[in-house]
C-alpha positions as CSV (number, residue, x, y, z in Angstrom):
1,X,4.8,3.4,97.4
2,X,2.8,5.3,94.8
3,X,2.6,9.1,95.2
4,X,-0.4,9.8,97.4
5,X,-1.4,12.7,95.1
6,X,-1.5,10.4,92.0
7,X,-4.9,8.8,92.2
8,X,-5.8,5.7,90.2
9,X,-6.1,6.7,86.6
10,X,-7.4,5.1,83.4
11,X,-4.5,5.0,80.9
12,X,-4.6,3.9,77.2
13,X,-1.3,2.3,76.1
14,X,-0.8,2.6,72.3
15,X,2.1,0.3,71.1
16,X,2.3,-2.0,68.1
17,X,5.0,-4.3,69.5
18,X,3.1,-7.0,71.6
19,X,6.0,-7.7,74.0
20,X,6.6,-4.0,74.6
21,X,2.9,-3.4,75.0
22,X,2.5,-6.2,77.6
23,X,5.6,-5.3,79.6
24,X,4.9,-1.5,79.7
25,X,1.3,-2.3,80.7
26,X,2.5,-4.4,83.6
27,X,4.8,-1.6,84.8
28,X,1.9,1.0,84.7
29,X,-0.4,-1.4,86.5
30,X,2.2,-1.8,89.3
31,X,2.0,2.0,89.7
32,X,-1.7,1.5,90.6
33,X,-3.4,2.5,87.4
34,X,-5.9,0.8,85.1
35,X,-4.4,0.1,81.7
36,X,-6.2,-0.5,78.4
37,X,-4.2,-1.3,75.2
38,X,-4.4,-0.4,71.5
39,X,-2.2,-1.7,68.7
40,X,-2.0,1.4,66.6
41,X,-3.2,5.0,66.3
42,X,-6.4,4.3,64.5
43,X,-7.6,1.8,67.1
44,X,-6.6,4.3,69.9
45,X,-8.6,7.1,68.2
46,X,-11.7,4.9,68.1
47,X,-11.3,4.1,71.8
48,X,-10.9,7.6,73.0
49,X,-13.9,8.8,70.9
50,X,-16.0,6.2,72.7
51,X,-14.5,6.0,76.2
52,X,-13.0,8.3,78.8
53,X,-9.2,8.1,79.5
54,X,-7.0,10.2,81.8
55,X,-3.8,9.7,79.9
56,X,-2.4,8.2,76.7
57,X,1.1,6.5,76.4
58,X,1.8,6.5,72.7
59,X,4.6,5.1,70.6
60,X,5.7,7.6,67.9
61,X,6.6,5.0,65.2
62,X,3.8,2.5,64.4
63,X,2.5,1.1,61.1
64,X,-0.7,2.7,59.8
65,X,-1.5,5.7,62.0
66,X,1.6,6.5,64.0
67,X,1.9,8.7,67.1
68,X,2.3,12.0,65.2
69,X,-0.8,11.5,63.2
70,X,-2.8,10.4,66.2
71,X,-1.7,13.6,68.0
72,X,-2.8,15.7,65.0
73,X,-6.2,14.1,65.1
74,X,-6.6,14.5,68.9
75,X,-5.6,18.2,68.7
76,X,-8.1,18.8,65.9
77,X,-10.9,17.5,68.1
78,X,-12.4,20.0,70.6
79,X,-13.5,17.2,72.8
80,X,-10.1,15.5,72.9
81,X,-7.6,18.3,72.4
82,X,-6.6,18.5,76.0
83,X,-6.2,14.7,76.6
84,X,-2.7,14.3,78.1
85,X,-0.3,12.3,75.9
86,X,3.2,11.0,76.8
87,X,5.1,9.8,73.7
88,X,7.7,7.0,73.6
89,X,10.2,6.1,71.0
90,X,13.2,3.8,70.5
91,X,14.5,6.0,67.6
92,X,16.7,9.0,68.3
93,X,14.8,11.3,66.1
94,X,14.8,14.8,67.5
95,X,12.5,16.2,64.7
96,X,9.8,13.7,65.6
97,X,10.0,14.4,69.3
98,X,9.9,18.2,68.7
99,X,6.9,17.7,66.4
100,X,5.0,15.8,69.1
101,X,5.7,18.4,71.7
102,X,4.5,21.1,69.3
103,X,1.3,19.1,68.9
104,X,0.8,19.2,72.6
105,X,2.4,16.0,73.9
106,X,2.9,16.4,77.7
107,X,6.3,14.6,77.7
108,X,8.7,12.2,76.0
109,X,10.2,8.9,77.2
110,X,13.0,7.0,75.4
111,X,12.8,3.3,75.0
112,X,13.6,1.1,76.9
113,X,11.6,3.1,79.4
114,X,13.2,4.0,82.7
115,X,10.7,3.0,85.3
116,X,11.5,5.8,87.7
117,X,11.0,8.3,84.9
118,X,7.8,6.6,83.8
119,X,6.3,7.0,87.3
120,X,7.5,10.6,87.6
121,X,6.1,11.7,84.2
122,X,2.8,9.8,84.6
123,X,2.3,11.4,88.0
124,X,3.3,14.9,86.7
125,X,1.0,14.6,83.7
126,X,-2.0,13.5,85.8
127,X,-1.3,16.2,88.3
128,X,-1.4,18.8,85.5
129,X,-4.6,17.3,84.2
130,X,-6.1,17.4,87.7
131,X,-5.3,21.1,88.0
132,X,-6.7,21.9,84.5
133,X,-9.9,20.0,85.4
134,X,-10.2,21.9,88.7
135,X,-9.7,25.2,86.9
136,X,-12.3,24.3,84.3
137,X,-14.8,23.2,86.9
138,X,-14.3,26.5,88.8
139,X,-14.8,28.5,85.6
140,X,-18.0,26.6,84.8
141,X,-19.2,27.0,88.3
142,X,-18.9,30.8,88.3
143,X,-19.5,31.4,84.6
144,X,-22.1,30.3,82.2
145,X,-21.3,27.5,79.7
146,X,-21.1,29.9,76.8
147,X,-18.7,32.2,78.7
148,X,-16.6,29.3,79.8
149,X,-16.3,28.0,76.3
150,X,-15.3,31.4,75.0
151,X,-12.6,31.6,77.7
152,X,-11.3,28.2,76.8
153,X,-11.3,29.0,73.1
154,X,-10.1,32.6,73.0
155,X,-8.4,33.1,76.4
156,X,-9.0,36.1,78.8
157,X,-8.7,39.7,77.7
158,X,-10.3,42.8,79.1
159,X,-12.4,44.8,76.6
160,X,-15.2,43.9,74.3
161,X,-16.6,43.9,70.8
162,X,-19.7,45.5,69.3
163,X,-22.5,43.0,68.6
164,X,-26.2,43.0,67.9
165,X,-27.8,41.5,71.0
166,X,-30.8,41.6,73.3
167,X,-30.7,42.5,77.0
168,X,-33.1,41.3,79.6
169,X,-33.6,42.5,83.2
170,X,-35.8,40.7,85.7
171,X,-36.6,41.0,89.4
172,X,-39.1,39.9,92.0
173,X,-41.9,42.3,92.8
174,X,-42.0,43.5,96.4
175,X,-38.9,41.5,97.3
176,X,-37.8,43.9,100.1
177,X,-41.1,43.5,101.9
178,X,-41.0,39.8,101.4
179,X,-37.5,39.6,102.8
180,X,-38.6,41.5,105.9
181,X,-41.4,39.0,106.7
182,X,-39.5,35.8,106.2
183,X,-36.5,34.1,108.0
184,X,-33.2,34.6,106.1
185,X,-32.9,30.8,105.5
186,X,-36.3,30.7,103.8
187,X,-35.4,33.7,101.6
188,X,-32.2,32.0,100.5
189,X,-34.1,28.8,99.6
190,X,-36.7,30.9,97.8
191,X,-34.0,32.7,95.8
192,X,-32.3,29.5,94.9
193,X,-35.5,28.0,93.5
194,X,-36.3,31.3,91.7
195,X,-32.8,31.3,90.0
196,X,-33.1,27.7,89.1
197,X,-36.3,28.4,87.2
198,X,-35.0,31.6,85.6
199,X,-31.8,30.0,84.5
200,X,-33.6,27.0,82.9
201,X,-35.8,29.3,80.8
202,X,-33.0,31.7,79.8
203,X,-30.4,29.1,79.0
204,X,-33.0,27.0,77.2
205,X,-33.5,29.8,74.7
206,X,-29.8,30.6,74.2
207,X,-29.4,33.4,76.8
208,X,-26.6,34.0,79.2
209,X,-27.2,35.2,82.8
210,X,-24.3,37.5,83.5
211,X,-25.4,39.3,86.7
212,X,-27.3,38.4,89.8
213,X,-27.9,41.0,92.5
214,X,-30.3,40.1,95.2
215,X,-33.5,39.1,93.5
216,X,-32.6,40.8,90.2
217,X,-30.8,39.4,87.2
218,X,-29.4,40.5,83.9
219,X,-29.2,38.3,80.8
220,X,-27.8,38.6,77.3
221,X,-29.1,37.0,74.2
222,X,-26.7,37.0,71.2
223,X,-23.4,37.2,73.1
224,X,-20.9,35.6,73.5
225,X,-22.5,33.2,71.0
226,X,-24.6,34.8,68.2
227,X,-28.3,34.0,67.8
228,X,-30.5,34.2,64.7
229,X,-33.2,36.3,66.4
230,X,-32.0,37.2,69.9
231,X,-35.1,39.4,70.6
232,X,-37.5,36.6,69.8
233,X,-35.4,34.2,71.9
234,X,-35.5,36.6,74.9
235,X,-39.3,37.1,74.6
236,X,-39.9,33.3,74.4
237,X,-37.7,32.9,77.5
238,X,-39.6,35.6,79.3
239,X,-43.0,33.9,78.5
240,X,-41.6,30.7,79.9
241,X,-40.3,32.5,83.0
242,X,-43.7,33.9,83.7
243,X,-45.4,30.5,83.3
244,X,-42.9,28.8,85.6
245,X,-43.2,31.5,88.3
246,X,-47.0,31.1,88.1
247,X,-46.8,27.4,88.6
248,X,-44.3,27.8,91.5
249,X,-46.5,30.4,93.2
250,X,-49.4,28.0,93.0
251,X,-47.4,25.4,94.8
252,X,-46.3,28.1,97.3
253,X,-49.9,29.1,98.0
254,X,-51.0,25.5,98.5
255,X,-48.2,25.0,101.0
256,X,-49.0,28.3,102.9
257,X,-45.8,29.9,101.8
258,X,-45.4,33.4,100.1
259,X,-46.0,33.7,96.3
260,X,-43.8,35.7,94.0
261,X,-44.4,37.8,90.9
262,X,-41.7,39.1,88.5
263,X,-41.3,41.9,86.1
264,X,-39.2,41.6,82.9
265,X,-37.8,44.3,80.6
266,X,-36.3,43.5,77.2
267,X,-34.5,45.7,74.7
268,X,-32.5,44.9,71.5
269,X,-29.7,46.8,69.6
270,X,-26.0,47.4,69.5
271,X,-24.0,46.6,72.7
272,X,-20.4,46.2,73.5
273,X,-19.9,42.8,75.1
274,X,-16.8,41.5,76.8
275,X,-14.9,41.4,80.1
276,X,-14.9,44.4,82.4
277,X,-12.9,44.9,85.7
278,X,-9.3,44.0,86.3
279,X,-7.2,41.0,85.5
280,X,-7.6,40.0,89.1
281,X,-11.4,40.3,89.1
282,X,-13.5,40.6,86.0
283,X,-17.0,39.8,84.8
284,X,-18.5,39.2,81.3
285,X,-21.1,41.8,80.6
286,X,-22.3,44.3,78.0
287,X,-22.8,48.0,78.0
288,X,-24.6,50.5,75.8
289,X,-27.9,52.3,75.5
290,X,-29.7,49.0,74.9
291,X,-28.8,47.9,78.4
292,X,-30.2,51.2,79.9
293,X,-33.5,50.8,78.0
294,X,-33.9,47.2,79.2
295,X,-33.4,48.3,82.8
296,X,-35.9,51.1,82.4
297,X,-38.4,48.8,80.9
298,X,-38.1,46.4,83.8
299,X,-38.7,49.2,86.2
300,X,-41.6,50.5,84.2
301,X,-43.5,47.2,84.5
302,X,-44.6,48.3,88.0
303,X,-46.2,51.5,86.7
304,X,-47.6,49.8,83.6
305,X,-49.0,46.9,85.5
306,X,-47.6,44.4,83.0
307,X,-45.2,41.5,83.5
308,X,-43.1,41.8,80.4
309,X,-42.3,45.0,78.5
310,X,-40.2,45.2,75.3
311,X,-39.0,47.9,72.9
312,X,-39.7,48.4,69.2
313,X,-36.5,46.7,68.1
314,X,-37.4,43.6,70.0
315,X,-41.0,43.7,68.8
316,X,-39.7,43.7,65.1
317,X,-38.1,40.3,65.7
318,X,-41.2,38.5,66.9
319,X,-42.9,38.1,63.5
320,X,-46.3,37.8,65.2
321,X,-45.1,34.6,67.0
322,X,-46.1,36.2,70.3
323,X,-48.8,38.9,70.5
324,X,-47.9,42.3,71.9
325,X,-49.9,45.3,72.8
326,X,-48.5,48.8,72.1
327,X,-48.5,51.1,75.1
328,X,-47.2,54.1,73.2
329,X,-44.0,56.2,73.7
330,X,-42.6,56.6,77.2
331,X,-40.1,59.2,78.3
332,X,-37.7,57.4,80.6
333,X,-35.5,59.2,83.1
334,X,-32.1,60.0,81.7
335,X,-33.2,59.4,78.1
336,X,-33.3,62.4,75.6
337,X,-35.9,60.7,73.4
338,X,-38.9,58.6,74.2
339,X,-39.1,54.8,73.8
340,X,-41.9,53.0,72.1
341,X,-43.1,50.4,74.6
342,X,-44.9,47.1,74.0
343,X,-46.4,44.7,76.5
344,X,-46.3,41.0,75.9
345,X,-49.8,39.6,75.9
346,X,-49.8,36.4,78.0
347,X,-52.7,33.9,78.1
């Protein structure tokens, strides 16, 4: 009986000998898996570039592109680098086997293949793939795509690096009063809709939402992935956010439900971006005076009666793409010098 943990998988068998190919395919099918076949490494590479497979069984020694070259090509591809591969060989060549393992092969089977070992190693490889996929799904569920990609590429380490970036803060105006007047389940639904809209606008312009606290959020433009003009990207995202909230509020009003209004603060400059916390619990964020200025600008939207406020460094990146009105210098609490404030002019 097949191991109940080993679900039906799609396996590509790469073998140049037709008899060996057919016999091994039959054995793998008896284990309950779907088997596709390729005669050499080049044909296999073309298949995996077009179709999804859970595992490759690859002969090391084949004419044309052999198993080692196929592994090299797979590992050089970001999309295919983690595809599990079990290599097989009838030749007792330790160097070739070691090279395959160095290139990331999951395991090795000597020909003629022992069927008990074949089952055990296929199941073990698929189980490891399942665990990696679950880990990746969890990371992508609780981190943005950009942060997840950096984790996969660079690994996890506490600390950060200094970068030029833009920071955005946003929250719902009068949210406390709104929350008091509505059932909790309605507030949760409202917040989920609000975050869906905000994420779409921010992510659509290259930003990363790194914090959500109640109705407030913090986003970074220019980290972990650099942007050509992070300030302009952030302002364009803010304009889209305001537009989508207005459309959403119109629908809310028509349905007799509460409307929402938001305030956005944006500042640009040097930040230190990276992971803070402990190895057990950490978050990707950024720190620096730019963060403080963005937070103060968002708070000041209430006093200024404007929806989006930006600093001079952000204004310098707009190149008159979006009109702004200067509001003059403002002395924010905790700042030793005043900040030149600009309001985004929205149609």
